[in-house]
DRENMARBA-677830 format. One record per residue: residue number from 1; z negated, y, x of N, C-alpha, C in turn; residue in three letters; chain. Coordinates in steps of 0.2 Angstrom, whole numbers, plus 5000, padded with zeros to 4 digits. Each point is the difference from the previous one (the first is absolute). Example, Ala and Ser with C-alpha at 12.3 -4.5 7.8 and 13.67 -1.06 7.14 Angstrom:
2
1	4961	4972	5066	5000	5006	4996	5000	5006	5004	Ala	A;
2	5004	5005	4998	4999	5006	5004	4997	5005	4996	Ser	A;
END
This chain:
299
1	5078	5078	5175	5002	4998	4993	4994	4999	4996	Met	A;
2	4999	5003	4994	4994	4999	4996	5002	4995	4995	Thr	A;
3	4995	4995	4999	5000	4995	4995	4995	5001	4994	Phe	A;
4	5003	4999	4994	4995	5001	4995	5002	4995	4994	Ser	A;
5	4995	4998	4997	5001	4995	4995	5002	5003	4993	Leu	A;
6	5004	4996	4997	5003	5003	4993	4994	5000	4995	Ser	A;
7	5001	5003	4995	4994	5001	4995	4998	4993	4998	His	A;
8	5005	4995	4998	4998	4993	4998	4997	4996	5005	Leu	A;
9	5002	5001	5007	4997	4997	5005	4993	5002	5001	Asp	A;
10	4999	5006	5000	4993	5003	5000	4995	4997	4995	Ala	A;
11	5003	5000	4994	4995	4997	4995	4999	4992	5001	Leu	A;
12	5005	4997	5002	5000	4993	5001	4995	4999	5006	Glu	A;
13	5000	5004	5005	4996	4999	5006	4993	5001	4998	Ser	A;
14	4998	5005	4996	4994	5002	4998	4997	4994	4996	Glu	A;
15	5004	4997	4995	4997	4994	4996	4999	4994	5004	Ala	A;
16	5004	4999	5005	4999	4994	5005	4994	5001	5004	Val	A;
17	4999	5006	5002	4994	5002	5004	4993	4998	4995	His	A;
18	5001	5002	4994	4994	4999	4995	4999	4993	4999	Ile	A;
19	5005	4996	4999	4999	4993	4999	4997	4997	5006	Phe	A;
20	5002	5002	5006	4997	4997	5006	4993	5002	5002	Arg	A;
21	4998	5006	4998	4993	5003	5000	4996	4996	4996	Glu	A;
22	5002	4998	4994	4996	4996	4995	4999	4993	5003	Val	A;
23	5005	4997	5003	5000	4993	5002	4995	5000	5006	Ala	A;
24	4999	5006	5004	4995	5000	5005	4993	5002	4998	Gly	A;
25	4999	5003	4995	4994	5003	4998	4996	4995	4994	Glu	A;
26	5004	4997	4996	4997	4996	4995	5001	4993	5000	Phe	A;
27	4995	4996	4997	5000	4993	5000	5004	4997	4994	Glu	A;
28	5000	5002	4994	5003	4997	4994	5004	5005	4996	Arg	A;
29	5006	5003	5003	5004	5004	4996	5005	4996	4995	Pro	A;
30	5002	5004	4995	5004	4997	4995	5005	5005	4998	Val	A;
31	5006	4998	4998	5006	5005	4998	5000	4999	4993	Ile	A;
32	5000	5006	4996	5001	5000	4993	5008	4999	4999	Leu	A;
33	5002	4995	4996	5007	4998	5000	5002	4999	4993	Phe	A;
34	5003	5004	4996	5002	4999	4993	5007	4998	4999	Ser	A;
35	5005	5001	5005	5007	4999	5000	5003	5006	4998	Gly	A;
36	4996	5006	5000	5003	5007	4999	5003	5002	5006	Gly	A;
37	5004	5005	5000	5004	5003	5006	4995	5002	5005	Lys	A;
38	4994	5003	4999	4996	5003	5005	4997	4994	5004	Asp	A;
39	4997	4995	4996	4997	4994	5003	5005	4996	5004	Ser	A;
40	5006	5000	4998	5006	4997	5003	5001	5003	5007	Ile	A;
41	5000	5007	5000	5001	5003	5006	4994	4999	5005	Val	A;
42	4994	5000	4997	4994	4999	5004	5000	4994	5003	Met	A;
43	5002	4994	4997	5001	4994	5003	5005	5000	5005	Leu	A;
44	5006	5003	4999	5005	5000	5005	4998	5003	5006	His	A;
45	4996	5006	5000	4997	5003	5006	4995	4995	5003	Leu	A;
46	4996	4997	4996	4995	4995	5003	5004	4995	5004	Ala	A;
47	5005	4997	4997	5004	4995	5004	5003	5003	5007	Leu	A;
48	5002	5006	4999	5002	5003	5007	4995	5001	5005	Lys	A;
49	4994	5002	4997	4994	5002	5005	4998	4994	5004	Ala	A;
50	5001	4994	4997	4997	4994	5004	5005	4995	5002	Phe	A;
51	5007	5001	4999	5005	4996	5002	5000	4999	5007	Ala	A;
52	5001	4994	5003	5002	4994	4996	4995	4996	4997	Pro	A;
53	4994	5002	5001	4994	4996	4997	5000	5001	4993	Ala	A;
54	4996	4996	4996	5000	5001	4993	4995	5006	4998	Pro	A;
55	5001	5002	4994	4995	5005	4998	4993	4997	5000	Val	A;
56	4995	5004	5003	4993	4997	5000	4996	5001	4994	Pro	A;
57	5003	5002	4994	4997	5002	4994	5002	4996	4995	Phe	A;
58	4996	4998	4995	5002	4997	4993	5002	5006	4996	Ser	A;
59	5003	4998	4994	5002	5005	4995	4995	4999	4994	Leu	A;
60	5000	5006	4996	4996	5000	4994	5003	5003	4994	Leu	A;
61	5001	4997	4994	5003	5003	4994	4995	5000	4995	His	A;
62	4999	5006	4996	4996	5000	4994	5005	4999	4994	Val	A;
63	5000	4994	4997	5005	4999	4995	4997	5002	4993	Asp	A;
64	5004	5005	4997	4997	5002	4994	5002	4995	4994	Thr	A;
65	5005	4996	5001	5002	4995	4995	5006	5003	4996	Gly	A;
66	5001	5007	5001	5006	5004	4997	5005	5002	5005	His	A;
67	5000	4996	5006	5005	5002	5005	5007	4998	4998	Asn	A;
68	5005	5004	5003	5007	4998	4999	5002	4993	5003	Phe	A;
69	5003	4996	4997	5001	4993	5002	5005	5001	5007	Pro	A;
70	5004	5004	5000	5005	5001	5006	4996	5002	5006	Glu	A;
71	4994	5003	4999	4996	5002	5006	4996	4995	5002	Val	A;
72	4997	4996	4996	4996	4994	5001	5004	4995	5004	Leu	A;
73	5006	4999	4998	5005	4995	5003	5001	5002	5007	Glu	A;
74	5001	5007	5001	5001	5002	5007	4994	5000	5004	Tyr	A;
75	4994	5001	4997	4994	4999	5004	4999	4993	5003	Arg	A;
76	5001	4995	4995	4999	4993	5002	5005	4998	5005	Asp	A;
77	5006	5002	4999	5006	4998	5005	4998	5003	5007	Arg	A;
78	4998	5006	5000	4998	5003	5007	4994	4997	5003	Thr	A;
79	4995	4998	4997	4994	4997	5002	5003	4993	5004	Val	A;
80	5004	4997	4996	5002	4993	5003	5005	5001	5006	Glu	A;
81	5004	5005	4999	5005	5001	5006	4996	5002	5007	Lys	A;
82	4995	5003	4999	4996	5002	5007	4994	4996	5001	His	A;
83	4999	4995	4996	4994	4995	5001	4994	5004	5000	Gly	A;
84	4999	5005	4995	4994	5004	4999	4995	4996	4995	Leu	A;
85	4994	5002	5001	4995	4998	4995	4999	5006	4995	Arg	A;
86	5000	4998	4993	4999	5005	4995	4994	4999	4996	Leu	A;
87	4996	5005	4999	4994	5000	4996	5002	5003	4993	His	A;
88	4998	4997	4995	5002	5004	4993	4993	5001	4997	Val	A;
89	4999	5006	4998	4995	5002	4995	5002	5001	4993	Ala	A;
90	4998	4996	4995	5004	5000	4994	4996	5004	4995	Ser	A;
91	5003	5005	4997	4996	5004	4994	4999	4995	4994	Val	A;
92	5005	4996	4999	5000	4996	4994	4994	4995	5001	Gln	A;
93	4998	4998	5005	4994	4995	5001	4994	5004	4998	Asp	A;
94	4999	5007	5002	4995	5004	4998	4999	5001	4992	Tyr	A;
95	5006	5001	4997	5000	5000	4993	4998	4994	4997	Ile	A;
96	5003	4994	5002	4998	4994	4997	4993	4998	5001	Asp	A;
97	4997	5002	5005	4992	4999	5001	4996	5005	4996	Arg	A;
98	5003	5005	4997	4997	5005	4996	4997	5006	5005	Gly	A;
99	5001	5000	5006	4998	5005	5005	5003	5007	4998	Val	A;
100	5007	4999	4999	5004	5006	4998	5002	5000	4993	Leu	A;
101	5002	5005	4997	5003	5000	4993	5006	5004	5000	Arg	A;
102	5005	4998	4996	5006	5003	5000	4999	5007	4997	Glu	A;
103	5004	5005	5003	5000	5006	4997	5005	5001	4994	Arg	A;
104	4998	5004	4995	5004	5001	4994	5008	5002	5002	Pro	A;
105	5001	5003	5005	5007	5002	5002	5004	4994	5003	Asp	A;
106	4996	4994	5002	5003	4995	5003	5001	5001	5008	Gly	A;
107	4998	5005	5002	5001	5002	5008	4995	4996	5004	Thr	A;
108	5002	4996	5005	4995	4997	5004	4999	5003	5007	Arg	A;
109	5004	5005	5002	4999	5003	5006	4993	5002	5002	Asn	A;
110	4997	5004	4995	4993	5002	5001	4995	4994	5001	Pro	A;
111	5002	4994	4997	4995	4994	5001	5001	4996	5007	Leu	A;
112	5004	5003	5004	5001	4996	5006	4994	5001	5005	Gln	A;
113	4996	5006	4999	4995	5001	5005	4995	4995	5001	Thr	A;
114	4997	4997	4995	4995	4995	5001	5003	4994	5004	Leu	A;
115	5005	4997	4997	5003	4994	5004	5001	5002	5007	Pro	A;
116	5003	5006	5002	5001	5002	5006	4994	5000	5005	Leu	A;
117	4995	5004	4997	4994	5001	5004	4996	4993	5001	Thr	A;
118	5000	4996	4995	4996	4994	5001	5004	4995	5005	Glu	A;
119	5007	5000	5000	5003	4996	5004	4999	5002	5007	Lys	A;
120	5000	5006	5001	4999	5003	5007	4993	4998	5003	Ile	A;
121	4995	5000	4995	4993	4998	5002	5000	4993	5001	Gln	A;
122	5003	4996	4996	4999	4993	5000	5003	4997	5007	Ala	A;
123	5006	5003	5001	5004	4998	5006	4997	5003	5007	Glu	A;
124	4996	5005	4999	4997	5004	5006	5006	5004	5004	Lys	A;
125	5005	5002	4996	5005	5004	5003	4997	5007	5003	Phe	A;
126	5001	5002	5006	4997	5006	5002	5005	5006	5001	Asp	A;
127	5006	4998	4999	5005	5005	5000	5006	4998	4996	Ala	A;
128	5002	5004	4995	5005	4999	4995	5005	5005	5000	Val	A;
129	5006	4997	5002	5006	5005	5000	5003	5001	4994	Phe	A;
130	5001	5006	4998	5003	5002	4994	5007	5004	5001	Gly	A;
131	5004	5000	4996	5007	5004	5001	5000	5007	4997	Gly	A;
132	4994	5003	4998	4999	5007	4998	5003	5005	5004	Gly	A;
133	5003	5005	4998	5003	5005	5003	4998	5007	4998	Arg	A;
134	4999	5005	5004	4997	5006	4998	5005	5004	4995	Arg	A;
135	5006	4999	5000	5005	5003	4996	4999	4998	4993	Asp	A;
136	4997	4994	4998	5001	4997	4994	4995	5004	4995	Glu	A;
137	4994	5002	5002	4996	5002	4995	4994	5004	5003	Glu	A;
138	4997	5005	4997	4996	5005	5004	4993	4997	5002	Lys	A;
139	4998	4994	4996	4994	4997	5003	5002	4996	5006	Ala	A;
140	5005	4997	5000	5002	4996	5006	5002	5005	5006	Arg	A;
141	5001	5006	4999	5001	5005	5005	4994	5002	5004	Ala	A;
142	4994	4998	4997	4994	5002	5003	4998	4994	5005	Lys	A;
143	5003	4995	4999	4998	4994	5004	5001	5001	5008	Glu	A;
144	4996	4997	5004	5001	4999	5007	5004	4994	5001	Arg	A;
145	5003	4999	5006	5003	4993	5001	4995	4995	5000	Val	A;
146	4994	5001	5003	4995	4995	5000	4995	5003	4995	Phe	A;
147	4999	4997	4994	4996	5003	4995	4994	4995	4998	Ser	A;
148	4994	5002	5002	4994	4996	4999	4998	4999	4993	Leu	A;
149	4998	4994	4998	4998	4998	4994	4992	4997	5001	Arg	A;
150	4996	5002	4995	4993	4998	5001	4999	4992	4998	Asp	A;
151	4994	4998	5000	4999	4993	4998	5002	4998	4993	Glu	A;
152	5001	5005	4996	5002	4999	4993	5008	5002	4999	Phe	A;
153	5003	5000	5006	5007	5002	5000	5002	5006	4998	Ser	A;
154	4996	5005	4999	5001	5006	4997	5002	5005	5006	Gln	A;
155	5004	5005	4998	5002	5005	5004	4997	5007	4999	Trp	A;
156	4997	5003	5005	4997	5007	5000	5004	5004	5004	Asp	A;
157	5004	5005	4997	5004	5005	5004	4996	5003	5006	Pro	A;
158	4993	5001	4998	4996	5004	5005	4999	4996	5007	Arg	A;
159	5001	4994	4999	4999	4995	5006	5007	4999	5004	Arg	A;
160	5005	5005	4999	5006	4999	5004	4998	5002	5007	Gln	A;
161	5004	4996	5005	4999	5001	5007	5006	5004	5003	Arg	A;
162	4999	5004	5005	5006	5003	5003	5004	4995	5004	Pro	A;
163	5006	5002	5000	5005	4995	5003	5005	5004	5005	Glu	A;
164	4997	5004	5004	5003	5004	5005	5004	4996	5005	Leu	A;
165	5006	5002	5002	5004	4996	5005	5001	4993	4999	Trp	A;
166	5000	4998	4993	5001	4993	4998	4995	4996	5003	Asn	A;
167	4994	5002	5000	4994	4996	5002	4997	4998	4994	Leu	A;
168	4999	4993	4999	4997	4998	4993	4994	4996	5001	Tyr	A;
169	4995	5002	4996	4993	4997	5001	4999	4995	4994	Asn	A;
170	5000	4994	5003	4999	4994	4995	4993	4998	4999	Gly	A;
171	4995	5004	5003	4993	4997	5000	4998	5000	4993	Arg	A;
172	4996	4995	4998	4997	4999	4993	4994	4995	5001	His	A;
173	4996	5001	4995	4994	4996	4999	5001	4994	4997	Ala	A;
174	4996	4995	5001	5001	4993	4996	5001	5002	4992	Pro	A;
175	5005	4996	4997	5001	5001	4993	5005	5006	4999	Gly	A;
176	5001	5004	5004	5005	5005	4999	5007	4998	5003	Glu	A;
177	5005	5003	4998	5007	4998	5003	5004	5007	5000	His	A;
178	5005	4999	5003	5005	5006	5001	5007	4999	4997	Val	A;
179	5002	5004	4996	5007	5000	4997	5004	5003	5005	Arg	A;
180	5006	4997	5002	5004	5003	5005	5007	5001	4997	Val	A;
181	5003	5006	5001	5006	5002	4997	5006	5002	5005	Phe	A;
182	5003	4995	5003	5005	5001	5005	5006	5005	4998	Pro	A;
183	5001	5000	4993	5006	5004	4998	4997	5007	4997	Leu	A;
184	4994	5002	5002	4998	5007	4998	5004	5005	5001	Ser	A;
185	5004	5001	5005	5004	5006	5002	5007	4999	4998	Asn	A;
186	5002	4994	4996	5007	4999	4998	5001	5004	4993	Trp	A;
187	5006	5001	4999	5001	5002	4993	5004	4995	4997	Thr	A;
188	5002	5000	4993	5004	4996	4997	5007	4999	5003	Glu	A;
189	5002	5006	5001	5007	5000	5004	5000	4997	5006	Leu	A;
190	4995	5001	5004	4999	4996	5007	5000	4993	4999	Asp	A;
191	4996	4997	4995	5000	4993	4998	5007	4997	4999	Val	A;
192	5004	5004	4996	5007	4997	4998	5004	5001	5006	Trp	A;
193	5000	5005	5004	5004	5001	5006	4999	4994	5005	Gln	A;
194	4993	4998	5000	4998	4995	5005	5003	4993	4997	Tyr	A;
195	4999	4999	4994	5003	4994	4997	5007	4999	5001	Ile	A;
196	5004	5006	5000	5007	5000	5001	5001	4998	5007	Ala	A;
197	4997	5004	5005	5001	4999	5007	4998	4993	5002	Arg	A;
198	4995	4997	4997	4998	4993	5003	5003	4994	4996	Glu	A;
199	5004	5002	4995	5003	4995	4996	4995	4995	4996	Gly	A;
200	4994	5003	4997	4995	4997	4997	5002	4998	4993	Ile	A;
201	4999	4993	4999	5002	4998	4993	4994	5002	4995	Glu	A;
202	5002	5002	4994	4995	5002	4995	5002	4996	4993	Leu	A;
203	4995	5000	4996	5001	4997	4993	5006	5005	4997	Pro	A;
204	5004	4997	4996	5005	5003	4997	4998	5005	4994	Gln	A;
205	4994	5000	4999	4997	5005	4995	5000	5007	5002	Ile	A;
206	5001	5001	5007	5000	5007	5002	5007	5003	5000	Tyr	A;
207	5005	4996	4998	5007	5002	4999	5002	5000	4993	Phe	A;
208	5005	5005	4998	5002	5000	4993	5002	4994	4997	Ala	A;
209	4998	4998	4994	5002	4994	4997	4998	5001	4992	His	A;
210	5003	4996	4996	4999	5001	4993	4994	4996	4998	Tyr	A;
211	4996	5003	4996	4993	4997	4998	4998	5003	4993	Arg	A;
212	4997	4995	4996	4997	5002	4994	4994	5004	5001	Glu	A;
213	5000	5007	4997	4994	5004	5001	4999	5004	4994	Val	A;
214	4994	5003	4999	4998	5004	4995	4997	5006	5002	Phe	A;
215	5000	5006	4997	4997	5006	5002	4993	5001	4997	Asn	A;
216	4995	5001	5005	4993	5001	4998	4998	5006	5005	Arg	A;
217	4997	5005	4997	4998	5006	5004	5005	5003	5005	Gly	A;
218	5006	4999	4998	5005	5003	5004	5003	4996	5006	Gly	A;
219	4997	4993	5000	5002	4996	5005	5004	4993	4997	Met	A;
220	5004	4998	5004	5004	4993	4998	4996	4994	5002	Trp	A;
221	4997	4997	4995	4996	4994	5002	5003	4994	4998	Leu	A;
222	4999	4994	5004	5003	4994	4999	4996	4996	4994	Thr	A;
223	5003	4998	4995	4997	4996	4995	4996	4994	5003	Ala	A;
224	4995	4998	4997	4996	4994	5003	4994	4998	4995	Gly	A;
225	4997	4994	5002	4994	4998	4996	4994	5004	5001	Glu	A;
226	5000	5005	5005	4995	5004	5001	4998	5005	4995	Trp	A;
227	5005	5001	4995	4998	5004	4994	5005	5005	4998	Gly	A;
228	5006	4999	5003	5006	5005	4998	5006	4996	4998	Gly	A;
229	5004	5003	4996	4999	5006	4996	4996	5000	4994	Pro	A;
230	4998	5006	4998	4996	5000	4993	5006	5000	4995	Lys	A;
231	4997	5000	4993	5005	5000	4995	5005	5005	4999	Ala	A;
232	4997	5006	5003	5005	5006	4999	5003	5002	5007	Asp	A;
233	5000	4995	5004	5004	5001	5007	5006	4996	5000	Glu	A;
234	5006	5003	5001	5006	4996	5000	5002	4998	5007	Thr	A;
235	5002	4994	5000	5003	4997	5007	5007	5001	5000	Val	A;
236	5002	5002	5006	5007	5001	5001	5002	4998	5007	Glu	A;
237	5006	4999	5001	5003	4997	5007	5002	5006	5004	Lys	A;
238	4998	5002	5005	5002	5006	5004	5000	4997	5008	Arg	A;
239	5004	5004	5003	5001	4999	5007	4995	5004	5004	Gln	A;
240	4995	4997	5003	4994	5003	5003	4999	4997	5007	Val	A;
241	4995	5003	5003	4997	4997	5006	4993	5002	5001	Arg	A;
242	4996	4997	5004	4993	5002	5001	4999	5003	5007	Tyr	A;
243	4997	5005	5000	4998	5004	5006	4994	4997	5003	Arg	A;
244	4995	4998	4996	4994	4996	5003	4999	4995	4995	Thr	A;
245	4996	4995	5002	4999	4994	4996	4993	4998	5000	Val	A;
246	4997	5000	4994	4993	4998	4999	5000	4996	4993	Gly	A;
247	4995	5001	4997	4999	4996	4993	5005	5002	4995	Asp	A;
248	5003	4995	4997	5006	5002	4995	4998	5005	4995	Met	A;
249	4993	5000	4998	4998	5004	4995	5000	5007	5001	Ser	A;
250	5000	5002	5007	4999	5007	5001	5005	5002	5006	Cys	A;
251	5005	4996	5001	5005	5002	5005	5006	5001	4997	Thr	A;
252	5003	5007	5000	5006	5001	4996	5006	5000	5005	Gly	A;
253	5006	4998	4997	5006	5000	5003	5003	5007	4999	Ala	A;
254	5005	5002	5004	5004	5006	5000	5007	4998	4999	Val	A;
255	5003	5004	4996	5008	5000	4999	5003	5001	5006	Asp	A;
256	5005	4995	5002	5003	5001	5007	5006	4995	5000	Ser	A;
257	5005	5003	5004	5006	4996	5002	5000	4998	5007	Asp	A;
258	4994	5001	5003	4999	4998	5008	5000	4993	5001	Ala	A;
259	5006	4997	5002	5000	4993	5001	5000	4998	5007	Thr	A;
260	5000	5005	5005	5000	4998	5007	4995	5004	5003	Thr	A;
261	4998	4999	5006	4995	5004	5004	5002	5007	5001	Leu	A;
262	5006	5001	5001	5003	5007	5001	4999	5004	4994	Asp	A;
263	5001	4996	4994	5000	5004	4994	4992	5002	4998	Asp	A;
264	4996	4995	5002	4993	5001	4999	4997	5006	5004	Val	A;
265	5002	5000	5006	4998	5005	5005	5002	5007	4998	Ile	A;
266	5007	5000	4997	5002	5007	4997	4996	5002	4994	Ala	A;
267	4999	4995	4996	4996	5001	4994	4993	5003	5002	Glu	A;
268	4996	4997	5004	4994	5002	5002	5000	5007	5003	Ile	A;
269	5005	5001	5005	5000	5007	5003	5001	5005	4995	Ala	A;
270	5003	4999	4994	5001	5005	4995	4994	5001	4995	Ala	A;
271	4996	4995	5000	4994	5000	4996	4995	5005	5001	Ser	A;
272	4997	5003	4995	4995	5005	5001	4993	4997	4997	Arg	A;
273	5000	4994	4998	4994	4997	4998	4998	4994	5005	Leu	A;
274	4993	4999	5001	4998	4994	5004	5001	4994	4996	Thr	A;
275	5001	4994	5004	5001	4994	4996	4994	4999	4995	Glu	A;
276	4994	5001	5002	4994	4998	4996	5000	5006	4994	Arg	A;
277	5001	5006	5002	5000	5005	4995	5005	4999	4994	Gly	A;
278	5006	4997	5002	5006	4999	4995	4999	4993	4996	Ala	A;
279	4996	4995	5003	5001	4993	4997	4994	4997	5000	Thr	A;
280	4994	5003	5001	4994	4996	4999	4995	5003	4995	Arg	A;
281	4999	4996	4994	4996	5003	4995	4993	5000	5002	Ala	A;
282	4998	4995	5004	4993	4999	5002	4997	5007	5003	Asp	A;
283	5005	5003	5004	4998	5006	5003	4999	5006	4995	Asp	A;
284	5002	4999	4994	5000	5006	4995	4994	4999	4995	Lys	A;
285	4996	4996	5002	4994	4999	4995	4996	5006	5000	Leu	A;
286	4999	5003	5006	4996	5006	5001	5003	5004	5006	Ser	A;
287	4998	5006	5001	5002	5004	5005	4998	4997	5007	Glu	A;
288	4994	4997	5000	4997	4996	5006	5000	4993	5000	Ala	A;
289	5005	4997	4996	5000	4993	4999	5000	4996	5006	Ala	A;
290	5004	5001	5005	5001	4996	5006	4994	5001	5004	Met	A;
291	4997	5006	5001	4994	5002	5004	4994	4996	4997	Glu	A;
292	4999	5000	4993	4995	4996	4997	5000	4993	5002	Asp	A;
293	5006	4997	5000	5001	4993	5001	4999	4998	5007	Arg	A;
294	5002	5005	5005	4999	4999	5007	4992	5000	5002	Lys	A;
295	4997	5005	4996	4992	5000	5002	4997	4993	4998	Arg	A;
296	5003	4997	4995	4997	4994	4997	5002	4994	5005	Glu	A;
297	5005	5001	5004	5002	4994	5004	5007	4998	5000	Gly	A;
298	5004	5004	4995	5007	4999	5000	5004	5002	5006	Tyr	A;
299	5006	4999	5001	5004	5002	5005	5003	5007	4998	Phe	A;
END
């Protein structure tokens, strides 16, 4: 009798292996956790990897100050539920100190890089887990599972290391660190099917609900103090949901009547646009917007 893992079991097994590899190779790993679906799945996998022991890593969130309240509430509730330690790097703190300046468009996602990299250096984190997936965006498709960053937290695609037979090289010099992507080989559909299989709770923002939004650049954005809407932009109430969650100023909602996990999975299966391509204005700043930010230290 031949035994083989299902597709989701194989992805889960690979991710669990990656978490355990990092625990064995590094001294101060940390998990990026925003309360978004990918970081939620990543934490769920970490809990599985080390059960019944607690997760041996703390969490890190770069708070833009323009986050969705529902997602922040979920983040804090999850941290308390599992008894985890949360580090927060605040973009607002950097703006208040005059280190960073607000952008004319109100978008703070591109401002996350400095708070992130300085927090990594200050806390001496040597491995940082991120929820990036190769199917999201072409710059992320270039990443290895273990992605080396230099002493300035910058990424050089030419320093990528081979990862044959799932062998991961975590070697790094003092001051350098490694970004780790356990969900690299997952797709958006895989994530949602896994959420359904595991019964993972999500913020309700991921399911269809009525919200006041306005149209900018072909996307439905949530009104807020970040700078929207403008005088010529009309707010209307629509039934929408979010495929990805980031800064309110650059994360668009999609028209949807998907109120259940099965509805969302059917919707994603029929979509021909990636979640970032459809709903993230920060990736549309230029053809190479994401790669430029990754080279500077962004995820």
